[in-house]
ZAMARGU-4260 file (C-alpha; in steps of 0.2 Angstrom, whole numbers, plus 5000, padded with zeros to 4 digits):
<rodrens>
0) 4627/5873/5762 | 4615/5877/5748 | 4615/5864/5735 | 4616/5869/5716 | 4602/5864/5705
5) 4614/5853/5696 | 4629/5843/5702 | 4640/5848/5687 | 4640/5862/5675 | 4648/5861/5658
10) 4652/5877/5649 | 4656/5880/5630 | 4670/5893/5629 | 4669/5905/5614 | 4653/5915/5614
15) 4648/5908/5631 | 4662/5911/5644 | 4672/5923/5634 | 4669/5935/5619 | 4684/5929/5609
20) 4679/5935/5592 | 4690/5951/5592 | 4706/5940/5593 | 4700/5926/5582 | 4695/5939/5569
25) 4712/5947/5570 | 4721/5930/5567 | 4709/5926/5553 | 4713/5942/5544 | 4731/5940/5547
30) 4730/5923/5538 | 4720/5930/5524 | 4733/5944/5521 | 4746/5930/5519 | 4736/5925/5504
35) 4733/5943/5498 | 4715/5942/5502 | 4705/5957/5510 | 4700/5956/5528 | 4683/5951/5534
40) 4672/5960/5545 | 4671/5954/5563 | 4652/5952/5562 | 4655/5939/5549 | 4669/5930/5560
45) 4656/5930/5574 | 4644/5920/5563 | 4658/5907/5558 | 4665/5903/5575 | 4662/5887/5584
50) 4666/5873/5572 | 4685/5874/5573 | 4699/5883/5565 | 4698/5874/5548 | 4680/5877/5546
55) 4682/5896/5550 | 4695/5898/5537 | 4685/5888/5524 | 4670/5900/5527 | 4681/5915/5525
60) 4688/5908/5508 | 4670/5904/5502 | 4665/5922/5507 | 4679/5928/5496 | 4674/5916/5482
65) 4691/5908/5483 | 4695/5889/5482 | 4692/5881/5499 | 4701/5864/5496 | 4710/5855/5511
70) 4726/5860/5502 | 4722/5879/5502 | 4716/5878/5520 | 4732/5869/5525 | 4742/5884/5518
75) 4732/5897/5529 | 4730/5886/5545 | 4748/5889/5551 | 4748/5908/5550 | 4731/5908/5558
80) 4736/5897/5573 | 4753/5905/5575 | 4746/5922/5576 | 4731/5917/5587 | 4742/5907/5599
85) 4753/5923/5601 | 4737/5934/5604 | 4724/5924/5613 | 4718/5937/5625 | 4723/5954/5618
90) 4705/5960/5615 | 4695/5945/5621 | 4684/5948/5637 | 4675/5938/5650 | 4656/5940/5648
95) 4647/5949/5662 | 4643/5939/5678 | 4653/5924/5672 | 4667/5925/5685 | 4654/5929/5699
100) 4643/5914/5694 | 4658/5902/5693 | 4663/5907/5710 | 4646/5904/5717 | 4645/5887/5709
105) 4663/5883/5715 | 4659/5888/5733 | 4644/5877/5733 | 4654/5862/5727 | 4647/5860/5710
110) 4659/5851/5697 | 4664/5863/5683 | 4671/5859/5666 | 4674/5867/5649 | 4667/5858/5634
115) 4673/5867/5618 | 4677/5863/5600 | 4693/5874/5601 | 4710/5865/5601 | 4718/5861/5618
120) 4733/5871/5613 | 4722/5886/5611 | 4709/5883/5625 | 4720/5880/5640 | 4732/5895/5637
125) 4716/5906/5634 | 4708/5901/5650 | 4724/5904/5659 | 4728/5921/5652 | 4711/5927/5654
130) 4710/5921/5672 | 4697/5907/5672 | 4707/5891/5671 | 4707/5888/5690 | 4688/5887/5691
135) 4688/5871/5681 | 4691/5853/5686 | 4691/5847/5668 | 4694/5855/5651 | 4687/5845/5636
140) 4693/5852/5619 | 4689/5848/5601 | 4704/5836/5601 | 4701/5828/5618 | 4686/5816/5614
145) 4684/5804/5600 | 4673/5817/5591 | 4669/5835/5595 | 4652/5843/5598 | 4638/5840/5591
150) 4643/5822/5595 | 4639/5817/5613 | 4657/5811/5616 | 4664/5826/5624 | 4649/5827/5637
155) 4650/5808/5639 | 4668/5810/5644 | 4663/5823/5657 | 4650/5811/5664 | 4663/5797/5665
160) 4676/5808/5673 | 4664/5815/5686 | 4655/5798/5688 | 4638/5807/5686 | 4621/5803/5678
165) 4615/5814/5664 | 4601/5821/5674 | 4614/5828/5686 | 4622/5839/5673 | 4618/5855/5664
170) 4627/5860/5648 | 4628/5879/5645 | 4632/5885/5627 | 4627/5897/5614 | 4623/5887/5598
175) 4614/5873/5590 | 4631/5863/5591 | 4629/5864/5610 | 4611/5860/5610 | 4613/5844/5599
180) 4628/5838/5609 | 4618/5840/5625 | 4602/5831/5618 | 4613/5817/5611 | 4621/5815/5629
185) 4603/5817/5637 | 4609/5831/5648 | 4599/5847/5651 | 4605/5863/5641 | 4605/5881/5644
190) 4608/5892/5628 | 4613/5910/5628 | 4603/5921/5617 | 4617/5932/5610 | 4633/5921/5609
195) 4640/5914/5593 | 4625/5905/5586 | 4629/5905/5567 | 4614/5916/5563 | 4602/5903/5571
200) 4588/5910/5583 | 4592/5899/5598 | 4574/5900/5604 | 4570/5888/5590 | 4582/5875/5596
205) 4571/5868/5610 | 4585/5871/5624 | 4579/5868/5642 | 4583/5886/5646 | 4586/5901/5635
210) 4595/5914/5645 | 4600/5932/5641 | 4616/5932/5652 | 4624/5922/5666 | 4612/5931/5678
215) 4598/5920/5672 | 4608/5904/5674 | 4598/5891/5684 | 4610/5888/5699
</rodrens>
């Protein structure tokens, strides 16, 4: 058997494995409509994804120059989550070469995990509905570890569960959040060039690898 370059691969979810922006944008605009606010363009939503649902709503409110207190966000989070939970994989798609790459890694015996800041109640059903859930031994979500990325806590949890040293593991993500978490946990990191990167040029983040697609992933 050919051995993978790394023993374990940890993958961010939104913007890395799955282009989920269309469904997140639809849910966000549904929530905004409940407050009589105009919809936002999907291009903006793509910039805001990655720091959790509350931050997403806060940035949309700020875009509309509306108050973005916790109380206002509280009013919008329920319609957002209700709509999104019911429409997780309507327009979302798996990125090219993702399924084939996961299959190759799984066949080689690599340990595979998802490390996302998305809530468990959204992450696991999305992976199941879109057909990727069975590739992963572990799914670590924004509410799983003590702190979400960019803390090292979610990656450290994977290291503990897999009983591996940092040098045996590669984090694969698309933003500064993933790179900072990987560096904090002392694992190598590959960053996709065109994921959800909050407008930051990922070539400036000092990732170990910057890749255009999963075809370039070091496996």
